[in-house]
Structures are given as C-alpha cells and as structure tokens.
C-alpha positions in Angstrom: 6.6 11.6 -78.5 4.8 13.9 -76.2 6.3 15.9 -73.3 5.1 13.1 -70.7 6.6 10.5 -72.7 9.8 12.4 -73.2 10.0 13.0 -69.3 9.6 9.3 -68.8 12.2 8.2 -71.3 14.6 10.9 -69.8 13.9 9.3 -66.2 14.7 5.8 -67.6 18.1 7.0 -69.2 18.7 8.5 -65.7 17.9 5.5 -63.7 20.0 3.2 -66.2 22.7 5.4 -66.1 23.3 5.2 -62.4 25.9 2.7 -61.4 26.2 0.5 -58.2 28.4 2.0 -55.4 31.9 0.8 -54.8 31.2 -2.4 -53.5 34.5 -3.3 -52.0 34.9 0.0 -50.1 34.3 -0.3 -46.3 33.2 3.1 -46.4 29.8 2.2 -47.9 27.4 1.0 -45.2 25.8 -2.6 -45.7 22.6 -0.4 -45.3 23.3 1.7 -48.3 24.3 -1.4 -50.3 21.0 -3.2 -49.4 19.1 -0.1 -50.4 20.8 -0.1 -53.8 20.1 -3.8 -54.2 16.4 -3.1 -53.6 16.5 -0.4 -56.3 17.9 -2.8 -58.7 15.7 -5.3 -57.9 12.8 -3.2 -58.4 14.0 -2.2 -61.9 14.4 -5.8 -62.4 18.2 -5.3 -63.1 18.9 -8.6 -61.3 22.6 -9.1 -62.3 23.2 -5.8 -60.6 21.3 -6.7 -57.6 22.9 -10.2 -57.2 26.3 -8.9 -57.3 25.5 -6.2 -54.5 23.9 -8.9 -52.4 27.1 -11.0 -52.7 29.1 -8.2 -51.6 26.9 -7.7 -48.7 27.0 -11.5 -47.7 30.8 -11.4 -48.1 30.9 -8.9 -45.3 27.8 -10.2 -43.4 26.9 -13.9 -44.3 23.6 -13.6 -42.4 22.3 -10.5 -43.9 18.4 -11.3 -44.0 17.3 -8.7 -46.8 20.3 -9.9 -49.3 19.4 -13.5 -48.8 15.6 -13.1 -49.3 16.6 -10.9 -52.5 18.5 -13.7 -53.7 15.7 -16.1 -53.2 13.1 -14.0 -54.9 15.4 -13.6 -57.9 16.0 -17.3 -58.1 12.1 -17.5 -57.9 11.9 -15.2 -60.8 14.2 -17.5 -63.0 12.3 -20.5 -62.0 14.9 -22.1 -59.7 12.7 -22.8 -56.7 15.2 -25.3 -55.2 18.1 -22.4 -55.1 15.4 -20.0 -53.8 14.3 -22.4 -51.2 17.9 -22.5 -49.9 18.4 -19.0 -49.9 14.9 -18.7 -47.7 16.0 -21.2 -45.5 19.3 -19.2 -44.6 17.5 -16.0 -44.1 14.9 -18.0 -41.8 17.8 -19.3 -39.8 19.1 -15.8 -39.3 15.7 -14.5 -38.5 13.2 -17.2 -37.9 10.2 -14.4 -37.2 10.4 -12.8 -40.6 7.1 -13.1 -41.9 8.1 -12.2 -45.5 10.9 -14.8 -45.8 8.5 -17.5 -44.6 5.7 -16.6 -47.2 8.3 -16.7 -49.9 9.7 -20.1 -48.8 6.0 -21.5 -48.8 5.6 -20.3 -52.3 8.9 -21.9 -53.6 8.0 -25.2 -51.5 4.6 -25.3 -53.1 6.2 -24.8 -56.6 8.5 -27.9 -55.8 5.3 -30.0 -54.8 6.4 -30.0 -51.1 3.2 -29.2 -50.0 3.6 -29.8 -46.2 6.4 -27.6 -46.0 4.7 -25.1 -48.0 1.7 -25.2 -45.8 4.2 -24.8 -42.7 5.6 -21.8 -43.7 2.4 -20.1 -44.8 0.9 -20.6 -41.3 4.1 -19.1 -39.8 4.0 -16.2 -42.0 0.3 -15.6 -41.0 1.1 -16.0 -37.6 4.1 -13.5 -37.5 1.8 -10.7 -39.0 1.4 -11.7 -42.7 -2.4 -12.0 -41.8 -3.1 -8.2 -42.2 -2.1 -8.8 -46.0 -3.4 -12.2 -46.7 -6.6 -10.8 -48.7 -4.1 -8.9 -50.8 -2.0 -11.8 -51.7 -5.1 -14.3 -52.1 -6.7 -11.9 -54.7 -3.5 -11.6 -56.8 -3.8 -15.3 -57.6 -4.6 -15.9 -61.1 -7.3 -18.5 -60.3 -9.0 -16.4 -57.7 -8.9 -13.3 -59.8 -10.4 -15.3 -62.7 -13.4 -16.5 -60.3 -14.0 -13.0 -59.0 -14.3 -11.7 -62.6 -16.9 -14.2 -63.6 -18.8 -13.3 -60.3 -18.5 -9.6 -60.9 -19.5 -9.9 -64.5 -23.2 -11.0 -63.6 -23.2 -9.1 -60.1 -25.8 -8.7 -58.4 -27.4 -11.8 -60.3 -26.1 -15.2 -59.4 -23.6 -17.3 -61.4 -24.2 -21.1 -61.7 -21.5 -23.6 -60.4 -20.7 -24.6 -64.1 -20.3 -20.8 -65.0 -18.1 -20.4 -62.0 -16.1 -23.6 -61.5 -16.3 -25.1 -64.9 -15.8 -28.7 -64.7 -13.1 -28.8 -62.0 -15.5 -27.8 -59.0 -13.3 -26.3 -56.3 -10.3 -28.3 -57.3 -8.1 -25.2 -58.3 -9.0 -23.3 -55.0 -8.4 -26.5 -52.8 -4.8 -26.4 -54.2 -4.1 -23.1 -53.0 -2.2 -23.7 -50.1 -1.9 -20.1 -48.9 -5.8 -19.4 -49.3 -6.1 -22.6 -47.1 -3.6 -21.4 -44.5 -5.3 -18.0 -44.3 -9.0 -19.6 -44.0 -7.7 -21.3 -40.9 -5.8 -18.4 -39.5 -7.8 -15.2 -39.7 -10.8 -13.6 -40.7 -10.6 -12.8 -44.6 -12.4 -9.3 -44.7 -13.1 -9.2 -48.3 -16.6 -8.9 -49.9 -15.0 -10.4 -53.2 -13.8 -13.3 -51.2 -16.7 -14.1 -49.0 -18.8 -14.2 -52.2 -16.4 -16.5 -53.8 -16.2 -18.9 -50.6 -20.2 -18.6 -50.1 -20.2 -20.2 -53.8 -17.4 -22.6 -52.9 -19.2 -23.8 -49.8 -22.4 -24.3 -51.8 -20.6 -26.4 -54.2 -19.1 -28.8 -51.8 -22.6 -29.2 -50.1 -23.8 -30.2 -53.4 -21.0 -32.6 -53.8 -21.0 -33.8 -50.3 -22.6 -37.2 -51.1 -20.2 -37.9 -53.6 -17.3 -39.2 -51.4 -15.4 -40.6 -54.3 -14.6 -37.2 -55.4 -13.7 -35.8 -52.1 -9.9 -36.5 -52.3 -7.4 -35.3 -49.4 -7.1 -31.9 -51.3 -11.0 -31.3 -51.4 -11.1 -32.5 -47.7 -8.4 -30.3 -46.5 -10.0 -27.2 -48.3 -13.4 -28.1 -46.9 -12.1 -28.2 -43.4 -10.3 -25.0 -43.8 -13.5 -23.3 -45.1 -15.2 -24.7 -42.1 -12.8 -23.0 -39.8 -13.0 -19.9 -41.7 -16.8 -19.8 -41.2 -16.2 -20.8 -37.4 -14.0 -17.8 -37.2 -16.4 -15.2 -38.9 -19.1 -17.1 -36.8 -21.3 -18.0 -40.0 -21.6 -14.6 -41.2 -21.8 -15.5 -45.0 -25.5 -15.5 -46.5 -27.0 -18.5 -47.9 -30.2 -19.1 -50.0 -33.3 -20.8 -48.3 -32.6 -23.9 -50.5 -29.0 -24.2 -49.5 -30.0 -23.9 -45.9 -32.4 -26.7 -46.1 -29.8 -28.7 -48.0 -27.3 -28.0 -45.1 -29.9 -28.9 -42.4 -30.6 -32.4 -44.1 -26.9 -33.3 -44.1 -26.5 -32.3 -40.4 -29.4 -34.4 -39.5 -27.9 -37.3 -41.6 -24.6 -36.6 -39.7 -26.3 -36.8 -36.2 -28.1 -40.0 -36.9 -24.9 -41.5 -38.2 -23.2 -40.3 -35.0 -25.8 -41.6 -32.7 -26.0 -45.0 -34.4 -21.9 -45.2 -34.4 -22.2 -45.4 -38.0 -19.1 -44.2 -40.1 -19.1 -40.6 -41.1 -17.2 -39.3 -44.2 -14.7 -36.5 -43.5 -16.2 -34.6 -46.3 -19.6 -34.8 -44.6 -18.1 -33.6 -41.6 -16.3 -30.6 -42.7 -19.2 -29.7 -44.7 -21.7 -29.5 -42.0 -19.1 -27.7 -39.9 -19.1 -25.0 -42.7 -22.7 -24.2 -41.6 -23.2 -25.1 -38.3 -20.9 -25.0 -35.3 -20.0 -28.5 -34.2 -19.9 -27.6 -30.4 -23.3 -26.6 -30.6 -24.8 -29.7 -32.0 -25.9 -32.5 -29.5 -23.8 -35.6 -28.9 -20.8 -34.3 -31.0 -18.4 -34.8 -28.3 -18.2 -38.5 -29.6 -16.5 -37.0 -32.7 -13.4 -36.6 -30.4 -13.2 -40.5 -29.8 -13.0 -41.4 -33.5 -9.8 -41.3 -35.6 -9.5 -38.5 -38.4 -7.3 -37.1 -40.9 -4.9 -34.4 -39.9 -7.1 -31.6 -41.3 -10.4 -32.9 -39.5 -8.6 -33.1 -36.3 -7.6 -29.6 -36.6 -11.0 -28.8 -37.5 -12.3 -30.5 -34.3 -9.7 -28.8 -32.1 -11.2 -25.4 -33.1 -15.0 -26.3 -33.2 -15.1 -28.8 -30.2 -12.0 -28.8 -28.0 -11.4 -25.0 -27.5 -15.1 -24.2 -26.9 -15.1 -26.9 -24.3 -12.2 -25.5 -22.7 -13.6 -22.2 -22.5 -16.9 -23.6 -20.9 -14.6 -25.0 -18.2 -12.9 -21.5 -17.8 -15.9 -19.8 -16.5 -15.9 -21.3 -13.2 -12.7 -20.0 -12.7 -13.6 -16.2 -13.3 -14.1 -14.2 -10.0 -17.1 -11.6 -10.0 -15.9 -8.2 -8.5 -19.0 -6.1 -8.9 -22.8 -6.6 -9.5 -24.1 -6.1 -13.0 -27.2 -4.0 -12.2 -27.4 -1.1 -14.4 -30.2 -1.8 -17.0 -28.2 -0.9 -20.1 -25.2 -2.8 -18.9 -27.2 -5.8 -18.6 -28.2 -5.3 -22.0 -24.8 -4.7 -23.2 -23.7 -8.2 -21.2 -26.2 -10.0 -22.9 -25.1 -8.9 -26.2 -21.4 -10.0 -25.6 -22.5 -13.1 -23.9 -24.3 -14.2 -27.3 -21.5 -12.4 -29.3 -18.2 -12.1 -27.7 -16.0 -9.5 -29.4 -13.6 -9.5 -30.9 -13.3 -13.3 -31.9 -9.2 -12.7 -32.6 -7.1 -15.5 -33.6 -3.6 -14.3 -34.1 -1.6 -12.4 -31.4 0.0 -9.5 -33.1 3.0 -9.3 -30.8 4.3 -12.8 -31.6 7.3 -11.5 -33.4 7.9 -8.9 -30.9 7.9 -11.5 -28.1 10.3 -13.8 -29.7 12.6 -10.9 -30.6 12.6 -9.9 -26.7 13.1 -13.5 -25.7 16.2 -13.7 -27.9 17.7 -10.3 -26.6 17.0 -8.4 -30.2 14.4 -6.0 -28.2 15.4 -4.7 -24.9 12.7 -3.4 -22.6 12.9 0.0 -21.3 12.9 1.0 -17.9 8.9 1.8 -17.7 8.3 -1.8 -19.6 10.3 -3.6 -16.7 8.6 -1.7 -13.9 6.3 -3.6 -11.6 3.1 -1.4 -12.4 -0.4 -2.1 -11.4 -2.4 -2.0 -14.9 -6.2 -1.9 -15.2 -7.7 -3.0 -18.6 -11.3 -1.7 -18.2 -13.4 -3.6 -20.5 -10.9 -6.3 -22.0 -13.3 -8.3 -24.1 -11.8 -11.4 -25.6 -8.4 -10.5 -24.1 -6.2 -9.3 -27.0 -5.9 -5.9 -25.4 -4.8 -7.3 -22.2 -2.6 -10.1 -23.6 -0.5 -7.4 -25.4 -0.4 -5.0 -22.5 1.0 -8.1 -20.4 3.5 -9.1 -23.2 5.0 -5.4 -23.2 5.1 -5.1 -19.3 6.1 -8.5 -18.2 6.8 -7.5 -14.5 3.1 -5.7 -14.4 0.3 -6.9 -12.3 -2.5 -6.6 -14.9 -6.3 -6.6 -13.8 -8.5 -7.2 -16.8 -12.3 -7.0 -16.3 -15.3 -7.1 -18.8 -18.9 -7.7 -18.3 -19.1 -10.8 -20.3 -18.3 -14.2 -18.8 -18.2 -15.5 -22.4 -15.5 -13.0 -23.5 -13.3 -13.5 -20.2 -13.4 -17.5 -21.0 -12.1 -16.9 -24.4 -9.5 -14.8 -23.0 -8.5 -17.1 -20.5 -8.0 -19.7 -23.0 -5.9 -17.6 -25.1 -3.8 -16.4 -22.1 -3.0 -19.9 -21.1 -2.1 -20.8 -24.6 0.5 -18.2 -24.7 1.9 -19.0 -21.3 1.2 -15.6 -19.5 0.9 -15.6 -16.0 0.6 -11.9 -15.1 -3.0 -11.3 -15.7 -6.0 -11.6 -13.4 -9.4 -11.8 -15.1 -12.5 -10.8 -13.6 -16.3 -10.0 -14.1 -17.1 -6.5 -13.4 -19.3 -3.2 -14.6 -17.0 -0.3 -14.9 -19.6 1.9 -13.3 -19.3 0.0 -10.1 -15.6 -0.4 -10.0 -14.9 2.3 -7.5 -16.1 -0.4 -4.9 -13.1 -2.7 -5.5 -10.8 -0.9 -3.3 -7.7 -0.8 -5.6 -5.8 2.0 -7.5 -3.5 1.7 -10.4 -0.5 3.4 -12.0 -2.0 2.8 -15.3 -5.7 2.5 -16.8 -6.7 1.4 -20.2 -10.3 1.4 -21.7 -10.5 1.3 -25.4 -13.6 1.2 -27.3 -15.8 0.4 -24.0 -16.7 3.8 -22.4 -19.2 4.6 -25.3 -21.3 1.7 -24.6 -22.1 2.4 -21.3 -25.2 3.9 -20.1 -23.4 7.2 -19.2 -19.7 7.3 -20.9 -18.5 10.3 -18.7 -19.9 8.6 -15.4 -17.8 5.4 -16.3 -14.9 7.5 -17.0 -15.0 9.5 -13.8 -15.0 6.1 -12.2 -11.7 5.1 -14.0 -10.3 8.7 -13.0 -10.8 7.8 -9.2 -8.8 4.7 -9.4 -6.0 6.3 -11.4 -3.0 7.1 -8.9 -1.6 10.6 -9.1 0.9 10.7 -11.9 -0.7 7.9 -13.5 -1.6 7.5 -17.3 -4.7 6.6 -19.1 -5.2 5.3 -22.7 -8.7 5.9 -23.8 -10.7 5.2 -27.1 -13.8 6.8 -27.9 -16.2 6.8 -31.0 -15.9 10.3 -33.0 -19.2 11.5 -33.8 -18.0 13.1 -37.0 -16.3 10.2 -38.4 -19.3 7.6 -37.6 -21.9 9.5 -39.7 -22.1 6.5 -42.1 -22.7 4.3 -38.8 -25.6 6.7 -38.1 -26.9 6.3 -41.5 -26.7 2.5 -41.4 -28.5 2.1 -37.8 -31.2 4.3 -39.3 -31.6 2.0 -42.3 -31.5 -1.0 -39.9 -34.3 0.7 -37.9 -36.3 1.4 -40.9 -36.1 -2.3 -42.3 -36.7 -3.7 -38.8 -33.7 -5.8 -39.0 -33.4 -7.7 -35.5 -30.2 -9.0 -33.9 -30.8 -12.5 -35.0 -28.1 -14.3 -36.9 -30.4 -14.6 -40.0 -31.4 -10.8 -39.8 -27.7 -9.8 -39.3 -26.8 -11.8 -42.6 -29.9 -10.7 -44.5 -28.7 -7.0 -43.6 -25.1 -7.7 -44.6 -26.2 -9.1 -48.1 -28.6 -6.3 -48.6 -25.5 -3.8 -47.9 -23.3 -5.9 -50.4 -26.0 -5.3 -53.0 -25.6 -1.5 -52.6 -21.9 -1.7 -52.3 -21.1 1.9 -53.9 -23.3 3.6 -51.1 -21.7 1.6 -48.1 -17.9 1.6 -49.0 -16.7 2.4 -45.6 -18.7 -0.2 -43.9 -17.6 -2.8 -46.4 -14.0 -2.1 -46.1 -14.1 -2.4 -42.3 -12.8 -5.6 -40.8 -15.5 -5.6 -38.2 -18.2 -6.1 -40.8 -16.9 -9.5 -41.8 -17.8 -11.6 -38.6 -21.1 -11.8 -37.0 -19.9 -10.2 -33.3 -17.7 -7.6 -35.4 -21.0 -6.8 -37.4 -23.1 -6.8 -34.3 -20.8 -4.6 -32.6 -20.5 -2.2 -35.3 -23.9 -1.8 -36.6 -26.7 -3.2 -34.2 -24.9 -2.4 -30.9 -27.6 -2.1 -28.1 -26.0 1.1 -26.8 -23.7 3.7 -28.8 -22.5 7.0 -27.7 -20.4 9.2 -30.0 -18.4 12.2 -28.8 -16.5 15.1 -30.1 -13.1 16.7 -29.2 -14.5 19.7 -27.4 -16.2 17.2 -25.0 -13.3 15.3 -24.4 -11.5 18.5 -23.8 -13.7 19.7 -21.3 -13.7 16.5 -19.4 -9.9 16.5 -19.4 -9.7 19.7 -17.8 -12.6 19.2 -15.3 -10.8 16.2 -13.9 -7.1 17.3 -14.0 -5.9 15.2 -17.0 -3.3 16.4 -19.3 -3.8 15.4 -22.9 -0.8 13.4 -24.2 -1.6 12.9 -27.7 -3.4 10.7 -30.1 -2.0 7.4 -30.9 0.0 7.1 -34.3 -2.0 7.1 -37.4 -1.8 4.1 -39.8 -1.6 6.7 -42.7 1.1 9.3 -42.1 -0.4 11.5 -44.6 -2.6 12.6 -41.5 0.0 14.3 -39.7 1.4 15.9 -42.6 -2.0 17.5 -43.5 -2.3 18.5 -40.0 1.0 20.4 -40.0 0.1 21.8 -43.3 -3.1 23.3 -41.9 -1.2 24.8 -39.1 2.1 25.9 -40.6 4.7 26.7 -38.0 2.3 26.3 -35.0 1.1 22.9 -35.2 0.8 21.2 -31.9 0.1 17.5 -31.6 -1.2 17.9 -28.0 -3.5 21.0 -28.9 -7.1 19.5 -29.0 -8.5 22.8 -30.1 -6.3 22.5 -33.3 -7.2 19.0 -33.8 -11.0 19.9 -33.5 -10.5 22.4 -36.3 -8.7 19.6 -38.2 -11.4 17.3 -37.8 -14.0 19.6 -39.1 -12.1 19.9 -42.3 -11.3 16.0 -42.3 -14.3 14.3 -40.6 -13.1 10.9 -41.4 -9.8 11.2 -39.5 -10.9 9.1 -36.3 -13.0 6.5 -38.4 -11.9 3.8 -36.1 -12.0 6.0 -32.7 -10.3 8.6 -30.8 -7.3 6.8 -29.0 -5.4 8.9 -26.9 -3.3 9.0 -23.6 -3.9 11.3 -20.8 -1.8 11.9 -17.4 -3.4 12.5 -14.1 -1.9 15.7 -12.8 0.4 15.3 -9.5 -1.3 17.2 -6.9 
C-alpha cells in the first residue's frame, strides 16, 4: 500500500467512524441534521441517512429535503412506488422544486406511468432543470452507447444499422426526459446534435412505413420537430437527405391541397426539416383532428407564429430607423430574432413570491420608470417586469419580429406592466422621457457607434438613477475574432445553408474551436448568426469603459456575480488585502492575466451621480 492509498484508507476509517448527531436533541438544528443525512447518503450509508430523515420528519413533517432523500433511497432499492409517494409529499410541500419533479418523473417512468412521468419532466424543465438537461440526457446508458458508436468513427459517418441496430429509434423514443427536453429548450451539445441528426435522417427514411410508426415513434418525431424549430434547423444534412426531405414535403402539400389523409409521422418528419408556418396552405392542418403530440407540434409551429404576425400591428414606432448600420442590424434580427428563448427563468421565483415565500424589497415594490434599450425577444424585459411588478417598463428594440415574439410571451405570462415599441437607441433622445433605471445588455456593441448610443442613454437617466450595461470584451473574444476571419476567408454567407455548413466544418475541427462549441448560442441559427455572423460587432476594454464612466459622471457599481466563484477568489488572491471589486484598474490588470474572464461580456451597474 503506497502513501496515497494509506491516506485514502485512513480517510475512509475516519468517515466511517463518524456517528450521527443526537437526533432527539432539540439543540441540533434541522439544517445540521439535513446536512448529515446528505453526507451519509453520499457515502451510500442509507440506513443512517434514513434514520436521520425520519427524525427530521418527526419534527417537521413537510421537510422537502428529507422527503426527497427518502425517495431517492427508495429508488436506489428499486421500490419506485414508495419513491413516488415520497416525491409526491415533497412536491405538495414545494411545488416548484425542479429536482423533486425530475426524480418523480424517473420513478413514474419506471412504473410505466408515462403520462405522469412526462408531466413531471416537463415541470422540472420549466422550473430550471433546462440548464442541466444535456448532462442528464448524456448520462442515459442508451444515449451514451449511441454517442460512443458515433465517436468511434468520427469524423466519418456511421450507417443506420451501425448506430441503431434493428431497433431504429425505438430506444430513443422511449426516453421521456429526452423527449420533454427536446420540446422545451435548445439542447446545446455537439454530441446530442449529431445523434439527433442521425435520428432525424432515420425517421425520414422510414416515414413511408406508417405501420412502424407507433405512438412512441410519432411522439418522438414530434418532439424532434419541436427541437428543430427551437434551434431554427441549425442541424446539418447531406444533399441526398435534403432532396428526400423536399420530396416528402411536396407530397404532404399535395395531400393537403387534395384533402387526402396525412399520416402523423409524415407531418412530424416534414416539420423536422421545414417550419410548417412557412409552407403554403398549412393553416388547413389546424382544422383536422390530431393526436396530442401532433397538436402540440402544430401549436408551436403554426398557431404561435400566426399570433406573432398579428402582434406586429399593435407595436408602436417611437423613432425612425435611418442609420445605415442600424438598418442592416434590423434586417439581421428581422430574419433571425434573437434569442429564441422558450423557458422563463423566473418561474419558480414568481411562484414563490405569489405564495409569500419571497417578499419584494422596498426598491422592488417602487413605482419606477425602467427602460430596456434593446429588449430583443423579451426575456430581459419580462424578467425585469417580474422582479419590479409596480414598475412601468418601456422595452424597445430595432426588430419588429423580435418585439412580436416578446409581446406573445408577455401575454402568455399574464404581465401588464411592459410597453413594447420599435426604436433605434441612437434616436431615443427625441422621445421626451426620462427613467429611474436603464438596462442595455448585449446591444450597444452592435451600434455604428457604441459610445454615441450610450451617451443617449445617459441623457435619459435621471439624477441618482442606475444603469445596467453589457458590452463585449476585446480580450475575451479573441476566438470570435479568429472565427470571423475564417468565415471571411472561406466566403461563408449569412444564408441558412452557409451557416449550417460553417457549423459542420467547426464540428470537424472541434479541438480548435472548443469555446465556440461550448457556447449555447452556437446551437441555434439566430444564436450562431449573432455570435459569428453579426453585421456589426465592437469589442471594448475596461480602460475604455472607465474613461466613459468618468467623462459622464457615472460611478461604477461592480460587475454582476460570476457563475464561477473561483473568479473572485483569484481576483482577491491577485490583490491580497487591497482587492476592491469596484476598482476598474484592478479588474483591467486581472483581465490581462485572465483574458477569458468576461467571455460572455462585461455586465455591470453604474450610478448617475447626483448634481
């Protein structure tokens, strides 16, 4: 036994020698007991963990963490009925707990109750599990096996038989969490995109075999079509595949025109290659009866786009769009509104506030005037309106298509404190309004002159007001500069076909382009165009930002919290004893040493000094 092995053995002895706290003692807090239960669970010492959980529940019968742990341990023992009961109790106590819904979905799927499993998975995703969906999907043994087969021949293709065997996509179709995730959110993973591309091609080959398309296969095909619609058909395809898909589309349109019967699998596969709302005469599909999965697909691909088209007429125009660059940027976002978001990240927050579990601060309850300058498709404005329910929010953007999407999502959420309008930030000083707070994140760097737009916003900010600004970092976006140079050299255009071709070429050189392949924006057509093909992009530095703040009487309030807590640890280590998170000179020196720090962008607050 070497030194490392002896240390490990000693640690195991120390861990096993630790005993549970005195459960019956009121002096031991429930939080401490719960932490101990989790520790024993992590060590797979289930008897001790179960005993602690029962003691906790004797004191607090609705303790969610204990109920969830007992459910997980019942799952591990194969007792899914008992597990489902525990998760149901946990959800009754905390209905917006994403983890409990996900765990319940797994147990109901094991019990064969697919309807309940699907409902819990959908709820988990809506409550925030979407950010972890790719990791959970890839953990599936079935998915792992498929990914391994693809990797074994990469970058050469695999045949359908090599990949799926004789089962076709049957195993994938039975993965309910995969199906729920495809319906709900962009699956930002090269491995999953390639796998789902093979699955789509397999469905296309078998679309004429209606006998092989049972309810599971149709449900999977509909979910895949919804995923393709969410990512705007970013997945690559061969020429032969495209021709076969085109022939199937033409056959569908002929059957639709002649009022002939249309098989659900045919409709789903066509929708996995073409957005239904863009095909002629497809409104007639809404007048037919369809299975539930197909009806859900039609809602997303037909009803909602029709609603957005109707919304355009209700959007006011506050300023002209006359700057040449602004016109080009507007054209880009008219063609590819960004981002095409699907899940409101504040669903759980809003539910907890409605039940009184979260109390709004005095500032959040204030009747503020807030401007969202460059609201895109509305996610930013909607989150602001939820946090500040008494605020009057004006959300402007250059793209009518983006604003129509935003209005539809706002109406769905029942919010009434947002006014949407079309405007160019460069012209906003003509609207005759001022604001307590102005937010412009990811927008100014797409203007012809970012600082000119920022000056306009400063002129609209009331004395003592605050700004939240997001700007691209020049050091962090070196890989983007390299990618844009490559795009220019290879003459990729901003057409859908060329963007797909560019993405596939980057996949084949994955080692060189890891930062791009790990970016969520890379996995949708609008996101990729915004990331790599934007008609205008400026990149700034911290000294340039500091100079602007000083010139315009703005006080730097700090960068937003980093996803990785190690960033602040490194920052404090670089400036021991003197670290100041509002010191831009220190941050500049830190970024020189760590140029990837602001990969997403600089996002910070600034206050307008009282005069």
